[in-house]
PLY file of the C-alpha trace (Angstrom):
ply
format ascii 1.0
element vertex 120
property float x
property float y
property float z
element edge 119
property int vertex1
property int vertex2
end_header
-1.14 10.94 -4.80
0.76 9.42 -1.89
0.17 12.47 0.31
-3.56 12.46 -0.52
-3.73 8.75 0.32
-1.94 9.31 3.64
-4.27 12.18 4.50
-7.33 10.01 3.78
-5.85 7.16 5.85
-5.30 9.51 8.79
-8.88 10.80 8.61
-10.21 7.23 8.54
-7.98 6.26 11.49
-9.36 9.17 13.52
-12.95 8.17 12.69
-12.27 4.59 13.78
-10.78 5.83 17.05
-13.81 8.06 17.65
-16.13 5.06 17.51
-13.82 2.92 19.66
-12.67 0.62 16.84
-9.15 -0.80 16.63
-9.07 -0.81 12.80
-5.82 0.57 11.39
-6.70 1.55 7.78
-4.38 0.14 5.14
-3.35 2.00 1.97
-2.56 -0.17 -1.05
-0.05 1.46 -3.38
0.10 -0.19 -6.77
3.34 0.49 -8.61
4.22 -0.29 -12.24
5.11 -3.82 -13.25
8.87 -4.35 -13.76
8.17 -6.41 -16.88
7.53 -3.20 -18.78
10.11 -1.56 -21.02
10.76 1.10 -18.37
12.25 -1.26 -15.78
14.78 1.28 -14.39
12.05 3.93 -14.27
9.71 1.53 -12.45
12.37 0.73 -9.87
13.04 4.42 -9.29
9.30 4.99 -8.68
9.35 2.33 -5.94
12.46 3.90 -4.41
10.94 7.39 -4.56
7.77 6.16 -2.84
9.84 4.43 -0.15
11.87 7.63 0.41
8.76 9.80 0.62
7.21 7.40 3.13
10.43 7.23 5.15
10.36 11.03 5.46
6.89 10.63 6.99
8.06 7.98 9.47
6.69 5.01 7.51
9.36 2.34 6.95
9.92 -1.39 6.79
12.03 -1.20 9.94
9.26 0.24 12.13
6.64 -2.13 10.73
4.49 0.54 9.09
5.46 -0.33 5.50
5.01 -3.70 3.80
5.82 -4.93 0.32
4.32 -7.83 -1.64
6.36 -8.39 -4.79
7.42 -11.64 -6.41
11.04 -11.14 -5.30
10.50 -9.02 -2.19
8.05 -9.72 0.63
8.30 -7.87 3.95
6.03 -7.28 6.96
3.18 -9.42 5.62
2.60 -11.54 8.70
-0.94 -10.94 10.01
-1.37 -7.96 7.69
-5.11 -8.68 7.40
-5.61 -8.25 11.16
-7.59 -5.08 11.87
-5.04 -3.78 14.36
-1.89 -4.69 12.41
0.61 -1.82 12.48
1.28 -1.80 8.71
-0.18 1.37 7.18
1.07 1.06 3.57
1.40 -1.99 1.31
3.35 -1.69 -1.95
2.46 -4.18 -4.69
2.47 -4.51 -8.49
-0.10 -7.01 -9.71
-3.37 -8.09 -8.14
-2.41 -9.33 -4.67
-4.19 -12.68 -4.63
-7.44 -14.14 -5.76
-9.73 -14.24 -2.76
-7.46 -12.13 -0.54
-9.70 -10.67 2.14
-8.45 -7.61 4.00
-11.35 -5.31 4.97
-8.97 -2.73 6.47
-7.46 -2.19 2.99
-9.64 0.80 2.18
-7.53 3.14 0.04
-6.01 2.30 -3.35
-3.32 4.56 -4.79
-2.55 3.48 -8.36
0.83 4.67 -9.63
0.71 2.74 -12.89
-1.00 2.92 -16.24
-3.85 0.48 -16.71
-5.43 0.37 -20.13
-8.28 -2.02 -19.41
-11.35 -0.63 -17.64
-12.25 -4.17 -16.57
-8.84 -4.64 -14.94
-9.21 -1.32 -13.08
-12.55 -2.35 -11.65
0 1
1 2
2 3
3 4
4 5
5 6
6 7
7 8
8 9
9 10
10 11
11 12
12 13
13 14
14 15
15 16
16 17
17 18
18 19
19 20
20 21
21 22
22 23
23 24
24 25
25 26
26 27
27 28
28 29
29 30
30 31
31 32
32 33
33 34
34 35
35 36
36 37
37 38
38 39
39 40
40 41
41 42
42 43
43 44
44 45
45 46
46 47
47 48
48 49
49 50
50 51
51 52
52 53
53 54
54 55
55 56
56 57
57 58
58 59
59 60
60 61
61 62
62 63
63 64
64 65
65 66
66 67
67 68
68 69
69 70
70 71
71 72
72 73
73 74
74 75
75 76
76 77
77 78
78 79
79 80
80 81
81 82
82 83
83 84
84 85
85 86
86 87
87 88
88 89
89 90
90 91
91 92
92 93
93 94
94 95
95 96
96 97
97 98
98 99
99 100
100 101
101 102
102 103
103 104
104 105
105 106
106 107
107 108
108 109
109 110
110 111
111 112
112 113
113 114
114 115
115 116
116 117
117 118
118 119
């Protein structure tokens, strides 16, 4: 799922460049909520995603990876700007009511969601 999301992001980035736009497409990666019974499993999923991204040159240190969790927030400054360097944002719950980030164009859901309404 992550690789497919990265491939789609790259294709979108190329299309934006072709039309002379400075939009840097953002992939939202939704991971499982730690409040579940599988807390250790959920943490390992986050770590596995971070490792996979690091192997592709996407890290917190180079500004291409951001995280928005209740106890961990990194690289969020100006993330809604079209030309912000962040390519991937990890989060668990809905980010924020009324959050407007048009460059967030790809959603990769790595969690179970039972409610169709919540998915939409």
